[in-house]
C-alpha positions as CSV (number, residue, x, y, z in Angstrom):
1,M,-51.1,-81.8,21.8
2,A,-52.9,-84.4,19.7
3,S,-53.3,-87.6,21.7
4,I,-54.9,-91.0,21.5
5,Y,-57.3,-92.7,23.8
6,T,-59.4,-95.9,23.9
7,N,-63.1,-95.5,23.9
8,R,-65.6,-97.7,25.8
9,H,-65.7,-100.1,22.9
10,G,-62.0,-100.7,23.0
11,K,-61.3,-98.7,19.8
12,L,-58.6,-96.0,19.4
13,T,-59.7,-92.4,19.1
14,I,-57.6,-89.3,18.3
15,H,-58.1,-86.2,20.4
16,F,-56.8,-82.8,19.2
17,K,-57.5,-79.0,19.5
18,W,-57.7,-76.9,16.4
19,N,-58.8,-73.3,16.0
20,G,-59.9,-73.2,19.6
21,Q,-62.2,-76.2,19.3
22,R,-61.6,-79.8,20.7
23,Y,-62.2,-82.7,18.3
24,T,-62.5,-86.4,19.0
25,E,-62.3,-88.7,15.9
26,G,-62.7,-92.4,15.9
27,T,-60.3,-94.7,14.0
28,G,-62.3,-98.0,14.1
29,L,-59.2,-99.8,15.1
30,P,-58.9,-101.9,18.2
31,D,-56.3,-100.9,20.8
32,T,-53.4,-103.2,20.0
33,P,-49.6,-102.2,20.2
34,E,-49.3,-102.2,16.4
35,N,-52.4,-100.0,15.9
36,R,-51.5,-97.7,18.8
37,K,-48.1,-97.1,17.2
38,R,-49.7,-96.4,13.8
39,I,-52.3,-94.0,15.2
40,D,-49.8,-92.3,17.4
41,K,-47.8,-91.3,14.3
42,H,-51.1,-90.1,12.7
43,A,-51.7,-87.9,15.8
44,Q,-48.2,-86.5,15.7
45,L,-48.7,-85.6,12.0
46,I,-52.0,-83.9,12.8
47,Q,-50.4,-81.8,15.6
48,A,-47.4,-80.8,13.3
49,E,-49.8,-79.6,10.6
50,I,-51.9,-77.7,13.2
51,D,-48.7,-76.1,14.5
52,M,-47.7,-75.0,11.0
53,G,-51.2,-73.8,10.2
54,I,-51.7,-76.2,7.3
55,F,-54.1,-78.7,8.9
56,D,-56.9,-79.9,6.5
57,Y,-59.7,-81.7,8.4
58,I,-61.2,-83.2,5.3
59,R,-58.0,-84.7,4.1
60,H,-57.4,-86.5,7.5
61,F,-61.1,-87.3,8.3
62,P,-63.2,-87.4,5.1
63,H,-65.9,-89.3,7.0
64,G,-65.2,-87.6,10.4
65,N,-67.7,-86.2,12.9
66,K,-67.4,-82.7,11.4
67,A,-66.8,-83.7,7.8
68,K,-70.2,-82.4,6.6
69,L,-69.6,-79.0,8.2
70,F,-66.3,-78.6,6.5
71,A,-67.1,-80.2,3.2
72,E,-70.4,-78.3,2.4
73,R,-68.7,-75.0,1.4
74,S,-65.0,-75.2,2.4
75,N,-63.9,-75.6,-1.2
76,T,-66.4,-73.4,-2.8
77,I,-65.6,-69.9,-1.5
78,S,-62.3,-68.1,-1.1
79,F,-61.5,-65.4,1.4
80,Q,-61.6,-62.8,-1.3
81,E,-65.1,-63.9,-2.5
82,L,-66.4,-63.8,1.1
83,A,-64.8,-60.5,1.7
84,Q,-66.4,-58.9,-1.3
85,E,-69.8,-60.3,-0.3
86,W,-69.2,-59.0,3.3
87,L,-68.4,-55.5,2.0
88,E,-71.5,-55.4,-0.2
89,L,-73.8,-56.4,2.6
90,S,-72.3,-54.2,5.3
91,D,-73.5,-50.7,6.0
92,F,-70.3,-48.8,6.8
93,R,-69.5,-45.1,7.0
94,T,-67.7,-43.9,3.9
95,S,-64.4,-43.4,5.7
96,T,-64.6,-46.8,7.4
97,R,-65.4,-48.5,4.1
98,K,-62.4,-46.8,2.4
99,D,-60.1,-47.8,5.2
100,Y,-61.3,-51.5,5.1
101,E,-61.0,-51.6,1.3
102,S,-57.4,-50.2,1.6
103,A,-56.5,-52.8,4.2
104,L,-57.9,-55.6,2.1
105,K,-56.2,-54.5,-1.1
106,K,-52.8,-53.8,0.4
107,Y,-52.5,-56.5,3.0
108,L,-55.3,-59.1,3.3
109,F,-55.9,-60.0,-0.3
110,P,-52.2,-60.5,-1.1
111,A,-52.0,-62.8,1.9
112,F,-55.3,-64.7,2.0
113,G,-57.2,-63.7,-1.2
114,T,-57.0,-67.1,-2.9
115,W,-57.2,-69.1,0.4
116,M,-60.3,-71.0,1.4
117,V,-61.6,-69.5,4.6
118,T,-61.1,-72.8,6.4
119,D,-57.4,-72.6,5.8
120,I,-56.9,-69.3,7.7
121,T,-55.5,-70.2,11.1
122,P,-54.4,-68.1,14.1
123,D,-50.8,-68.9,13.2
124,A,-51.3,-67.8,9.6
125,I,-52.8,-64.5,10.9
126,K,-49.9,-64.0,13.3
127,R,-47.3,-64.6,10.5
128,L,-49.1,-62.0,8.3
129,R,-49.2,-59.5,11.2
130,K,-45.5,-60.0,11.9
131,G,-44.6,-59.0,8.4
132,I,-46.6,-55.7,8.4
133,K,-44.1,-53.0,9.2
134,V,-46.4,-50.2,10.5
135,T,-47.5,-49.2,14.0
136,N,-49.3,-51.6,16.3
137,T,-52.4,-49.4,16.2
138,R,-52.4,-49.5,12.4
139,I,-52.0,-53.3,12.4
140,N,-54.9,-53.7,14.8
141,N,-57.0,-51.6,12.4
142,I,-55.9,-53.7,9.4
143,M,-57.1,-56.8,11.4
144,K,-60.6,-55.3,11.9
145,P,-62.0,-56.2,8.4
146,L,-60.4,-59.7,8.7
147,R,-62.2,-60.2,12.0
148,G,-65.5,-59.1,10.5
149,I,-65.1,-61.3,7.4
150,L,-64.2,-64.4,9.5
151,N,-67.2,-63.6,11.8
152,A,-69.3,-63.8,8.6
153,A,-67.7,-67.2,7.9
154,V,-68.8,-68.4,11.3
155,E,-72.3,-67.2,10.8
156,K,-72.5,-69.0,7.5
157,K,-71.2,-72.1,9.2
158,L,-68.1,-72.2,7.0
159,I,-65.9,-72.5,10.1
160,P,-66.7,-73.4,13.7
161,V,-64.9,-70.5,15.3
162,N,-63.3,-67.3,14.2
163,P,-59.5,-67.8,14.4
164,M,-59.1,-64.0,15.1
165,S,-60.7,-64.7,18.5
166,L,-57.5,-66.6,19.3
167,V,-55.2,-63.8,18.3
168,A,-54.8,-61.0,20.9
169,S,-54.6,-57.4,19.7
170,L,-51.2,-55.8,19.8
171,P,-50.6,-53.3,22.6
172,S,-51.0,-49.8,21.2
173,E,-48.0,-47.5,21.4
174,R,-48.1,-44.8,24.0
175,V,-49.0,-41.5,22.4
176,D,-46.5,-38.7,23.2
177,I,-48.2,-35.8,24.9
178,D,-46.2,-32.7,24.2
179,P,-48.4,-29.6,24.8
180,F,-47.4,-26.1,23.9
181,S,-46.6,-23.5,26.6
182,I,-48.5,-20.2,26.8
183,E,-45.4,-18.5,25.5
184,E,-45.1,-20.9,22.5
185,I,-48.8,-20.4,21.7
186,K,-48.4,-16.6,21.7
187,L,-45.3,-16.8,19.5
188,L,-46.9,-19.2,17.0
189,V,-50.3,-17.4,16.8
190,E,-49.0,-13.8,16.6
191,T,-46.7,-14.5,13.7
192,L,-49.4,-15.9,11.5
193,P,-51.6,-14.1,9.0
194,L,-55.1,-13.3,10.3
195,F,-56.9,-16.3,9.0
196,W,-54.4,-18.8,10.4
197,R,-54.0,-16.8,13.6
198,C,-57.7,-17.2,14.2
199,Y,-57.7,-20.9,13.1
200,F,-54.9,-22.0,15.5
201,K,-56.0,-19.8,18.3
202,F,-59.4,-21.4,18.1
203,A,-57.7,-24.8,17.9
204,F,-55.6,-24.2,21.0
205,F,-58.5,-22.9,23.1
206,S,-61.3,-25.2,21.9
207,G,-59.6,-28.7,22.0
208,L,-61.4,-29.8,18.8
209,R,-59.8,-32.4,16.5
210,T,-58.6,-31.1,13.2
211,S,-61.2,-33.0,11.3
212,E,-63.9,-31.5,13.6
213,L,-62.5,-28.0,13.2
214,N,-62.4,-28.2,9.5
215,A,-66.1,-29.2,9.3
216,L,-67.2,-26.6,11.9
217,E,-70.0,-24.3,10.7
218,W,-71.3,-21.0,12.1
219,K,-74.5,-22.7,13.1
220,H,-72.6,-24.9,15.5
221,I,-71.7,-21.8,17.6
222,D,-74.0,-20.7,20.4
223,L,-72.9,-17.2,21.4
224,V,-75.7,-16.9,23.9
225,F,-74.7,-19.9,26.1
226,D,-71.1,-19.9,24.8
227,L,-71.1,-23.4,23.5
228,I,-69.6,-25.2,20.5
229,T,-71.8,-28.1,19.3
230,V,-69.6,-30.7,17.7
231,R,-71.7,-32.7,15.3
232,Q,-69.6,-33.5,12.2
233,S,-66.1,-34.0,10.9
234,W,-64.2,-33.8,7.6
235,V,-63.0,-37.3,6.8
236,M,-61.9,-38.8,3.5
237,N,-62.9,-35.6,1.7
238,E,-66.4,-35.8,3.0
239,I,-68.3,-34.2,5.8
240,Q,-69.7,-37.0,8.0
241,P,-71.6,-37.2,11.3
242,C,-69.5,-37.8,14.4
243,K,-68.4,-41.4,14.5
244,T,-69.2,-42.1,18.1
245,A,-71.6,-40.9,20.8
246,S,-68.6,-39.5,22.8
247,S,-67.4,-37.4,19.9
248,R,-70.8,-35.9,19.5
249,R,-70.6,-33.3,22.2
250,D,-71.0,-29.7,23.4
251,V,-67.8,-27.8,24.3
252,I,-67.6,-24.7,26.3
253,L,-66.6,-21.7,24.2
254,L,-63.7,-20.1,26.1
255,P,-63.1,-16.4,25.9
256,A,-59.9,-16.8,23.8
257,A,-61.7,-19.1,21.3
258,K,-64.6,-16.7,21.2
259,E,-62.2,-13.9,20.5
260,A,-60.8,-15.8,17.5
261,L,-64.3,-16.3,16.1
262,M,-65.2,-12.6,16.5
263,E,-62.0,-11.7,14.7
264,M,-62.9,-14.1,11.9
265,A,-66.5,-12.7,11.7
266,E,-65.1,-9.2,11.4
267,N,-62.8,-10.3,8.6
268,Y,-65.8,-11.7,6.7
269,M,-67.7,-8.4,7.2
270,L,-64.8,-6.4,6.0
271,G,-64.6,-8.5,2.8
272,G,-61.3,-10.2,3.7
273,R,-62.8,-13.6,3.1
274,K,-65.7,-14.9,0.9
275,P,-68.7,-15.6,3.1
276,S,-69.2,-19.3,3.9
277,K,-71.2,-21.5,6.2
278,L,-67.9,-23.0,7.3
279,I,-66.0,-21.0,9.9
280,F,-62.6,-21.9,8.4
281,P,-63.1,-22.7,4.7
282,S,-60.4,-23.0,2.0
283,A,-60.1,-20.2,-0.6
284,T,-62.6,-22.1,-2.7
285,G,-65.1,-22.5,0.1
286,T,-64.5,-26.1,0.8
287,P,-63.2,-27.7,4.1
288,L,-59.5,-27.3,4.6
289,S,-57.1,-30.2,3.8
290,Q,-55.3,-31.4,6.9
291,N,-52.2,-32.4,4.8
292,N,-52.1,-28.9,3.3
293,I,-52.3,-27.3,6.7
294,I,-49.4,-29.4,8.0
295,N,-47.2,-29.0,4.9
296,R,-47.9,-25.4,4.0
297,I,-48.6,-23.7,7.3
298,W,-47.9,-25.7,10.5
299,D,-44.5,-27.4,9.9
300,P,-42.9,-24.4,8.1
301,T,-44.1,-22.0,10.9
302,L,-42.7,-24.2,13.7
303,E,-39.4,-24.6,11.8
304,R,-39.2,-20.8,11.2
305,L,-39.8,-20.0,14.8
306,G,-37.4,-22.7,16.1
307,L,-40.2,-24.5,17.9
308,R,-40.1,-28.2,18.5
309,R,-41.8,-30.2,15.8
310,R,-45.2,-31.5,16.9
311,T,-48.4,-32.6,15.2
312,P,-51.4,-30.3,15.1
313,Y,-53.1,-32.9,17.4
314,Q,-51.0,-31.4,20.2
315,T,-53.3,-28.4,20.1
316,R,-55.9,-30.7,21.6
317,H,-53.4,-31.9,24.3
318,T,-52.5,-28.3,25.0
319,F,-56.2,-27.5,25.6
320,A,-56.5,-30.4,28.0
321,S,-53.3,-29.2,29.8
322,L,-54.6,-25.6,30.1
323,C,-57.9,-26.9,31.5
324,L,-56.0,-28.8,34.2
325,L,-54.0,-25.7,35.1
326,A,-57.1,-23.5,35.3
């Protein structure tokens, strides 16, 4: 809470906390009952504006201790201007850049685009976040570019502290783990055409993510040491290197997955599929679309067989479950 004190010179000072920082501002007024009553009202007004997220330091303290810091650029750059500068100077993966641009266009610019960066407070961020009706995980991802942009504002000394540092991330929802049984795998795989039989059999017994599977090339298969080298993924219609060190890995090629590859190789040799460096290409030789897989193959097959509807990511959970049972 904003409060008033008397300094060693007998003058009243206002103490308050804003954006995680403590401030002490002098009033120049001696400590008299009349002045104390007047300054107490000022302190209450400051606290009310801080609570509402509308506090303006310069308006209250045009000659305050931090006036120079806030006045230099506080009224010369908007959030949107800083965001565009931040994007231009940052070196992001294509998929990350597209995701950030989408979050800015859909959520952050409508909320803060015309705001001065000094006006963005933790409470304003929390109000924005509360109004976004998506999963907590997605909200946390939307907040990532906001955090980065406000970090840039701190580096440029536009603001003393990043208000995002005072906003805790939302707890992520627990992901449902719903693996397939061996019987369900057999039923699903055996009813599919050869290409998709090999595709999903390999998915179940390799544990690769769909994006990794769709970018997998024959050169990533080591048949001598029975290894799958995961080095790239198909994201945002582009083959990209693995995003993290942990996703760049070698996976043991299990017999069932190897069998699926051999069947695919035989299909290529017999002319059943146009040769491609990709193991599972589309009809035109490009990486498969995950949405097409789900809408045209995966969901209809599960429905036709009377199997519980699950996402293709459950093939990865199934692989983990099979490894635990082995």
